[in-house]
VONU-796160 format. One line per 8 residues: number of its first residue (from 1); their letters; for each residue x negated, y, z of C-alpha. Coordinates in steps of 0.1 Angstrom, whole numbers, plus 5000, padded with zeros to 4 digits. Layout:
NUM> a> X:Y:Z | ... $
//
This chain:
1> mdwlkrmn> 2811:7322:7463 | 2844:7315:7451 | 2855:7287:7462 | 2843:7302:7497 | 2867:7326:7495 | 2894:7300:7483 | 2892:7274:7509 | 2888:7300:7538 $
9> haleyiet> 2922:7317:7521 | 2936:7278:7527 | 2928:7274:7560 | 2945:7314:7567 | 2974:7294:7550 | 2973:7268:7579 | 2970:7287:7605 | 2999:7315:7601 $
17> hlsdeidy> 3017:7286:7592 | 3012:7261:7623 | 3047:7268:7638 | 3064:7260:7601 | 3062:7232:7581 | 3035:7233:7556 | 3032:7222:7525 | 3001:7207:7511 $
25> dqvagtac> 3011:7220:7477 | 3009:7255:7486 | 2978:7254:7510 | 2960:7235:7479 | 2971:7268:7457 | 2956:7290:7478 | 2925:7271:7471 | 2932:7267:7431 $
33> csayhfqr> 2934:7227:7434 | 2960:7205:7437 | 2968:7189:7466 | 2947:7156:7463 | 2914:7171:7453 | 2921:7193:7486 | 2928:7165:7513 | 2901:7147:7499 $
41> mfsfitnv> 2873:7175:7496 | 2885:7189:7531 | 2880:7154:7546 | 2845:7149:7532 | 2835:7183:7541 | 2847:7185:7580 | 2849:7150:7583 | 2885:7152:7598 $
49> slseyirr> 2919:7149:7578 | 2937:7176:7572 | 2971:7166:7588 | 2948:7155:7622 | 2934:7194:7617 | 2966:7210:7616 | 2978:7187:7648 | 2950:7194:7666 $
57> rrltlaaf> 2951:7234:7659 | 2991:7229:7669 | 2984:7211:7701 | 2952:7236:7710 | 2980:7264:7707 | 3005:7245:7729 | 2981:7243:7757 | 2974:7279:7755 $
65> elqsggvk> 3015:7291:7755 | 3021:7262:7783 | 2992:7278:7805 | 3005:7314:7806 | 3037:7299:7815 | 3074:7307:7807 | 3078:7285:7779 | 3099:7250:7777 $
73> vidmalky> 3082:7216:7767 | 3109:7216:7747 | 3105:7251:7732 | 3066:7238:7720 | 3083:7204:7706 | 3102:7221:7684 | 3078:7248:7679 | 3054:7227:7662 $
81> gyespkaf> 3072:7207:7643 | 3077:7174:7668 | 3109:7153:7667 | 3115:7156:7705 | 3100:7164:7738 | 3090:7127:7741 | 3073:7127:7706 | 3055:7158:7716 $
89> srafkkmh> 3043:7147:7754 | 3029:7117:7738 | 3007:7135:7717 | 2998:7156:7738 | 2987:7137:7765 | 2963:7119:7738 | 2946:7150:7730 | 2949:7166:7762 $
97> gvmpkaar> 2947:7135:7786 | 2976:7151:7808 | 3015:7160:7803 | 3027:7192:7794 | 3038:7204:7824 | 3006:7198:7838 | 2985:7224:7814 | 3005:7247:7842 $
105> dngvslka> 2985:7234:7868 | 2955:7251:7887 | 2920:7239:7875 | 2936:7213:7848 | 2911:7206:7817 | 2925:7207:7790 | 2909:7206:7749 | 2903:7234:7725 $
113> yprlsfhi> 2899:7228:7688 | 2890:7260:7673 | 2902:7274:7641 | 2876:7264:7611 | 2860:7282:7588 | 2837:7281:7558 | 2802:7299:7560 | 2774:7292:7531 $
121> sirgdvem> 2748:7268:7537 | 2718:7266:7518 | 2716:7234:7499 | 2711:7212:7467 | 2675:7216:7470 | 2675:7178:7454 | 2693:7172:7425 | 2721:7150:7417 $
129> nyrmegkp> 2721:7127:7387 | 2753:7124:7369 | 2767:7120:7332 | 2807:7126:7321 | 2816:7097:7302 | 2853:7090:7291 | 2867:7051:7299 | 2893:7031:7281 $
137> afemfgvs> 2917:7012:7300 | 2906:6979:7320 | 2913:6960:7344 | 2901:6943:7376 | 2903:6918:7396 | 2894:6910:7434 | 2905:6916:7472 | 2918:6943:7488 $
145> tvihadge> 2924:6957:7521 | 2938:6989:7538 | 2918:7012:7549 | 2923:7046:7569 | 2906:7073:7545 | 2900:7103:7571 | 2868:7111:7586 | 2840:7083:7593 $
153> npfieipa> 2864:7055:7595 | 2856:7045:7558 | 2819:7046:7560 | 2828:7019:7590 | 2857:6999:7580 | 2843:6994:7544 | 2807:6980:7556 | 2827:6954:7580 $
161> fwqkcisd> 2850:6946:7547 | 2824:6935:7528 | 2806:6918:7557 | 2841:6894:7562 | 2845:6882:7531 | 2801:6873:7529 | 2811:6855:7556 | 2842:6838:7549 $
169> gtvkrira> 2832:6829:7515 | 2852:6854:7496 | 2824:6873:7475 | 2811:6837:7466 | 2846:6829:7454 | 2849:6861:7433 | 2815:6852:7413 | 2819:6820:7406 $
177> aaglgehg> 2859:6834:7393 | 2838:6858:7372 | 2814:6836:7359 | 2787:6850:7374 | 2757:6837:7388 | 2747:6833:7425 | 2738:6869:7434 | 2754:6888:7405 $
185> qlhavlyn> 2766:6921:7414 | 2799:6929:7421 | 2819:6961:7425 | 2845:6978:7446 | 2881:7003:7437 | 2894:7029:7459 | 2930:7033:7447 | 2962:7038:7461 $
193> kqgeqlsy> 2957:7069:7488 | 2991:7070:7506 | 2984:7100:7532 | 2956:7090:7557 | 2951:7053:7542 | 2941:7039:7510 | 2932:7004:7495 | 2900:6991:7487 $
201> migyflpq> 2894:6963:7468 | 2859:6940:7462 | 2860:6926:7430 | 2845:6928:7388 | 2864:6931:7354 | 2888:6905:7348 | 2877:6876:7324 | 2893:6869:7293 $
209> gglpegfk> 2908:6840:7306 | 2932:6862:7329 | 2939:6863:7365 | 2917:6834:7385 | 2941:6821:7409 | 2946:6834:7448 | 2930:6872:7437 | 2949:6901:7430 $
217> klqippqs> 2950:6925:7394 | 2945:6956:7393 | 2951:6979:7359 | 2929:7004:7354 | 2946:7035:7334 | 2918:7051:7305 | 2905:7081:7322 | 2874:7105:7318 $
225> yaifstgi> 2853:7103:7352 | 2825:7118:7369 | 2793:7090:7374 | 2772:7099:7399 | 2738:7072:7406 | 2718:7068:7436 | 2690:7057:7413 | 2674:7026:7411 $
233> npsgqndi> 2659:7013:7445 | 2648:6982:7469 | 2676:6964:7480 | 2694:6980:7510 | 2681:7013:7501 | 2710:7030:7484 | 2722:7051:7507 | 2762:7054:7488 $
241> hglwrriw> 2775:7070:7517 | 2752:7096:7512 | 2758:7098:7479 | 2797:7104:7487 | 2791:7130:7508 | 2772:7150:7484 | 2798:7146:7457 | 2825:7163:7478 $
249> gewfpssh> 2802:7189:7495 | 2779:7198:7468 | 2792:7190:7434 | 2827:7195:7435 | 2822:7226:7450 | 2802:7244:7425 | 2817:7226:7394 | 2843:7233:7371 $
257> yeaangpe> 2861:7196:7379 | 2884:7184:7406 | 2892:7148:7414 | 2924:7133:7398 | 2949:7106:7415 | 2931:7078:7402 | 2911:7048:7409 | 2872:7055:7421 $
265> femtydrg> 2848:7030:7421 | 2812:7014:7434 | 2794:6997:7414 | 2762:6983:7417 | 2740:6969:7394 | 2708:6945:7394 | 2683:6963:7375 | 2658:6936:7385 $
273> nnlyemev> 2626:6929:7401 | 2648:6930:7435 | 2658:6964:7426 | 2689:6979:7424 | 2712:7008:7413 | 2746:7019:7426 | 2773:7045:7408 | 2800:7064:7421 $
281> wipvvklq> 2826:7065:7392 | 2855:7095:7402 | 2880:7108:7377 | 2883:7139:7374 | 2902:7171:7353 | 2885:7205:7341 | 2897:7237:7363 | 2922:7256:7345 $
289> fssraqyy> 2920:7290:7349 | 2945:7310:7335 | 2941:7348:7325 | 2963:7358:7350 | 2960:7353:7387 | 2981:7324:7397 | 2992:7328:7430 | 2992:7360:7454 $
297> inppvlga> 2997:7367:7488 | 3031:7384:7505 | 3024:7389:7538 | 3056:7398:7557 | 3064:7407:7598 | 3040:7388:7618 | 3010:7381:7590 | 3032:7348:7579 $
305> itfrrces> 3019:7341:7540 | 3041:7331:7515 | 3035:7322:7478 | 3051:7334:7445 | 3039:7334:7412 | 3024:7369:7395 | 3053:7381:7373 | 3044:7383:7338 $
313> ngschhra> 3050:7420:7333 | 3019:7427:7359 | 3044:7439:7388 | 3041:7436:7421 | 3074:7440:7438 | 3056:7433:7472 | 3025:7440:7493 | 3003:7420:7476 $
321> acacsvry> 2967:7408:7472 | 2956:7382:7447 | 2948:7343:7464 | 2929:7337:7436 | 2901:7348:7429 | 2892:7328:7407 | 2882:7346:7378 | 2906:7375:7379 $
329> kccirvar> 2920:7396:7401 | 2959:7405:7399 | 2974:7423:7428 | 2960:7449:7449 | 2973:7456:7483 | 3001:7482:7482 | 3027:7500:7501 | 3060:7488:7501 $
337> stkrcrgf> 3069:7505:7473 | 3066:7488:7432 | 3034:7494:7418 | 3012:7482:7387 | 2989:7461:7387 | 2955:7475:7386 | 2944:7450:7355 | 2931:7418:7351 $
345> qn> 2892:7421:7354 | 2864:7396:7357 $
//
């Protein structure tokens, strides 16, 4: 329930700032996690990236305003953060299929993306096999590509990259360089996430002889990992995609950890007799909740939401309500005058 409240607080912040520049750190702060963790979890749960969701909501509201008449295209462009009317018109047409001026025409068909909200879904009846493990620094080598990290794209582009590397002989070259046999199992690394893109490497642990020619080297720092297993299954029956979805949709929301911004792994093991196991390694840090609420909401005119640190002496100088309801409730909604907080309570 705490997780549910925090995620809906984050959506409320987004909704009330659609006509402003949205700070992802502020959005994540309302959910009491890092911006990196929030964006990854949001994408896996909703099948759309955070930036794409914000873009769709802005263009939905812009269409409503244009339909009502009396507003200029240039005003809508400026209001919703576009550099020029041309850029706004291009984005508008891409989503709605018509230019902004045509939105006022009688009978024109437009698209609307409603505001998201998170609700309880009863899941977790199937156990998840995981363990926590600290790993020292190590090195990987292999070949990499850039994939789009939003929505379903990783589940399409990653298998396509594997197929390409198998067909052009790259997988055989990696096996040979790593000293593996003809059917030796390779691993994969997801790293260097930048916005809606990340790098994906197919490779193996760096051999003692150094980096083989024609490959890239990746240095992995010491890290604590949450390691999840598909279990041992016949060839081709390990549901790695389903495991990723369950990690972000079920395990993280109910755990006391968040993802650290570092390389993630898909490890594959040959268990013999045509049986295989796959593991997902995700670097994690334990969530830290102070004895006082970290953020509170100060809703001024028109319901806009801003975030400031709660004062150390427990005083609130604004109308306020705590946005971080993980363990402690600091501020209560009060009148315009200054009031003491009600206290810190579980």
